[in-house]
Structure formats: C-alpha cells, structure tokens
Phi, psi and omega in degrees: 000323181269157180297146175266133177239128182247115185276144176220140171264122182243140177228071186293147174285159181299336182276353180084190180112359178282135182226130170262138183230122180236133179239125176246129187292337183237153179285158171110355179271151175256124181252132177219173180234129177258124184280168177303333179278358179089007180277130179269119178265122178243173179300332183277334183247354188291318184300321180296339181260004178092358177278157178235123176253139168214151182223142174218161171259126179296154183242125178299135173054040178272127178283349184267345180253137180233164178064208183300337180294337180282353179286127178300146178139193184250112189262135172237129177247130179234113181259131178286149178284160173304141180079014180299148182290133172288157177144200184270115175254156176225130169277129181246128178241110180259137185296327178040253184262017179297125186272339179210180180293154185218157173267137178240129174237144177216154183220154174228122176255116186265146174264000183297146176282347178271129179233139178235132175246138179245124182245117177285155182275006180212150181291333176210154184223140174250158181306130180094346178286140173287149180212145176246139177245146172238136178251138178239125184243132178235147167245106190067235179261355184266135174300146183243123181256157177081011181285148174262124182239135176243127177258126178249126180243129181216151179293156181299330181274002178061020177274142180083164181282142177289148174270134179242135180234130178254000000 
C-alpha cells in the first residue's frame, strides 16, 4: 500500500549519461526519482528540470531487445541531466492504480569514471553463513588505492535496518 523506495548512491560525470531503469511487472504503478535535495521528479515535471523520462512495455521473447530491457513488464527510464548533483537518489514506486502485487526491479547505470567491483568469498551463501567480501576500485582503467568503501546489506523484504560495513 505504501510507496517502495530504492536507494542509490550516484556520482554522475559532468557530461551526464546516468540512467535509472525501473521495471514493474504489472501496470498501474507510478515511478518517480527523488533527488539528493529531496525533489521528486515525475514524468510531468522532469523535463523542465533537464531530466528525461521514457517508458515502454517490455515484450516477451523479443530478439530485438537485449539485457534488462528484454525483461517483461513496464519499464521506466530516468536520465539525469548533465551536471547533476552527486549523492543519494531514490527510485520511488507508488502503487497508484496497481491492481495486484508486482515485482519491481531497478538498475542504475553510472557515467562516473570510478568503478567498484564487489567479490564475495564464496559462490553461494545461505542465511547465517559467514562470508568475506573484497572490493576492487578503479578510476578509468587504473586501480585506485586508499578508497573508502561501504557495504550495505539488507534483507530482500527491506524489513529492519541495513547493516553497513566500512
């Protein structure tokens, strides 16, 4: 009944190119983006602020669509304008006219020159198993040393506070 909010840390390059992609399995949800300043960007107000919204319905078994776009459902793409503020963004999915429960998937494609890879110490993990993570940070193609990395772990149902490890 209440809106779902999915947090992302964004560090856009000055030239732009950052895209948030949200897929809702059923029609009727309203997707918006909340900026670090707390402004909610919707399809109706985003263009005036330099953001670009587009929506499509995914097509089952289409040979013309690849990657996440090939996932069936209702896709919303939100592109940040050039010079967008770095910080904490949230994709907000409000049920609005949603008639039944739905699956929500979201992705963030960054234009930042900084890339972080997280490698778990095991191929699979079950609840309660100990696990070690290693973070690898690059600036462009060069490894970057001395970076501070924070790992946030939260349950799939988003209940309870996330655990953060630095």
